[in-house]
N, C-alpha and C positions, 0 to 999 in steps of 0.2 A: 084183337089188338092188344099188344103188350103195354103195360103201364110204363111211363117214361122214367119212373123212379128206380126201377130195377137196373137198367143199363147205367144210370147215373151212379148208383151204389157200386156196381162192378167197376166202373171207371175210377171211382174214388179209391177202391181197394187196389186196383192196378197202379194208380199214381202213388199211393202210399208205399206200396212194396217197391216201386221204382225209386222213390226218394230215399227209402231206407237202403237200397242197394247202392246208390250213389254215395251216400254219406258214411255208411258203415263198412264198406269193403275196401281192402287194400289191393286186391288183384284188379288189374286194368280191364280184363275181359269181363269180370263181374260188374264193374262200374258201367261198362257199355251195355250190358244186359239191363241194368237199372234204367239207363237213359232210354233204351228201346221200350221198356214197360211204360214209362211216362208218355212217350210218343204214341203208343198204342192206346193208352187211356184217352188221350186227346182225340185219336181217330174214332174211338167208340162214342165219345160225346158228339163229335161232328156227325157221325152217321145217325145217332139217336135224334139229334136236333133236326136233321134233314128228313127224317122219316115221320115226323109228327104231321098230323093232318093240317092242311092249309099252308105247308111250307112252300114258299115260292122258289122256282127254278132249281130245285134239288141241289142247293149249294153245299150241303153237308157231304154227300158222296164225292163231289168234285173236289172240294178242299181236302178230303181224305186222300185222294190220289196225289195231290201235291205234297202232303205230309209224308206219305210213303216214299215218294221220290227223294225228298230231302233227307229222310232217314236212311235210305240206301246209300246216298252220297256220303253222308256223315259217317256211317259205319265203315265204308270203304277207306276213307281217309284215316279214321281212328285206328283201324286194324293195321294199316300200313305204318303208322307211327308206333304202334305197339310192337310190330315185327322188328322195326329198326331198334327200338329200345331193348328188346330181348337179345338181338344180335350183339349189341354194344355191351350190355351189362350182364347178360345171362339170367335175368329175372325180369318180372313185370310188376314188382311190388311198388306201388305208388308212394309209399311212405319213406322209401329209401332216398338218400341224398343223391341228387342227380350228378353225373359226371359230365361236365360241359366241355371237356377237352376234345380235340380232334384226333387224338392218338387212339390206336386200337389197343386192346389189352396186351398183345404181344409186344408192341412198341414200348409200352409202359414198363413191361417186365425187363426188356433189354436195357432201357434207361436206368432202371433200378440196379441191374447188375453192374453197369458201367459206373454208377454213382457209388457203389460199394467199394470200388478199387481205391487204394490208398492215395495214389497220386496220378496225375494225368500223364506225366512222363513215363511212369512205370507201365501204365496201360498201353501207351504207344509203343514202348519197347517190347512189351510182351506180344503185341499184335503184329509188329513189323517183322520180327525175326523169330521163326519157329526154331527153338534150340532144344538141346537135351535138358533134362531136369536140373542138373547142377549149373549149367550155363545160364539157364533162365532164372534160377534163384539168385545167382551172382549178379546178373544184369538188373534184376529188380531191386536188390540191395543197393547197388551203385546208383540207380535212378532215384531212390528215395532219400539217399544221404547227401 
């Protein structure tokens, strides 16, 4: 029979590495790996407690199955959030300032191009009538003056 202090020490090591991964990492996937290490440390302690002599009803392994199920659901939701975050911003750095607008990066670029135009009437004139270079320049000058 294995002494109960060895799995407890391994669980403490796993939990410590998991907490370090959650606190020290900027990458969202590595933070999730840290959370999974903490959950696996809890699973190891539950199985260890359930395997000791005289443990009633084998509660440790049963609770471990519940923790594994919850961890699977948690990782599914978290990876979906990370995937959306990557599609919106192009990175999964957790220290970056979040962009909470509903616009896509392409829409923001289009709005920036429109905002750079000198006057709204000049924008409308340039968009409404495709003209030759001289005519467009003259129309833009007239619209801004």
